[in-house]
C-alpha positions, 0 to 999 in steps of 0.5 A: 152056992149054985141056983139051978135054972130050969129050961121053963125059966130059961124059955120064959125070960127069953121070951119076955126080952124078946115081946117087951125089948124086941131082942131078936138074938132073945129069938133065935136062942129060944129057937135053938133052945127047943131044937127048930133047924131052921132060919128064923126066916123061915117061920115069920107069919104072914103080918096081917095088913096095919090097913084092916085096923086103921080101917075099923079105928075109922069106921068105929071113930067116924063121928070125929072129922079126923078119924082116918088121921087117928087111925093112921097115927096110931098104927105109926106108932104099934105097927112095929109092938103089934108085929112082934107080938104076932111072931111072939104068938106065931112061934108060940103057937108053932112050938107047941105043935112041933111039940104035940107027938100024939098028934104028929102020928095021926098026921103021919098016918095021913100023909103015908096015904098020899106019899112014900116015905122018900116022897116027905123026905124030899118035901119042904112043906106038907098040907100047910098050905095045900088040903086037897084031902076032905081027910086032911081037911077035917083034920085040920078043922077039928085040930082048930076047934080043939084049939078055940075050945082050949083057948076059951076054956084057959085063956092062953092067948088071952093072957099074953094079948091083955098083959101085952096091950095093958103094957104096951098098946094102951098107953101108946093108945092113950098119948095119940094127942101127942102123935095126931098130926092136926089136919086144916079145917075149914069154918066161917072164919077160913081155914085154921088147925085143928085144936080138938083134942081126943077125949077120952070117951074116944080113946077108950073107944079106940083102945077097945077097938085095938084090944078086939083087933088083936085078940082075933087076930092072935086067937087066929095065928096061934091056930094056924101056926100050931098046924105048921108046927104039926106039920113039920114035925111029920116031915123032920122024921124022915129028914 
């Protein structure tokens, strides 16, 4: 007996293989599935600096003498996971923007106010990085506002970040005592290795700060990717 597998089920499988197993072939297959005719390297997101996360964690537990050591150890453990999640979110937003024909029609009208059809055929980018015109800037602002409103209503990005953080980031955060390199502390008797474990209360604070950071980053990334996918949809009509 033949079982028909829907396109959506295949896409879900490919996404999960990439997100949780780091399978780059699933990523490439997913892109081909959606007929995005460009190399993977051309749509990588601009990864957020892990230094920002390290600083936020260190600030949240600033009462600890080893705060920077802890934040550095966690960032080393999870930076590849976060990069993978960011790429996953970026691709999702990009694909959604690329597939929105109605908004692409509206953006195309704006583009034709500034460029000839022949110019669009030779452009690599449209308004992805330069929004010198006020109408285009307002268009992007309205889009971002609508996407944020939709996210608050449906929680699509939140659901993805929550599941990933719960399955991957949380375990690594609560296992920090295994990874933190103990620094030397100076006490009355001289220099000794620190032996203070990170209590559960502190681990909760660290995880909460990390989750908040990831969610904020991914929400912004999704809206940027949506805009880039929308722009690419317009340009593809002229290539």
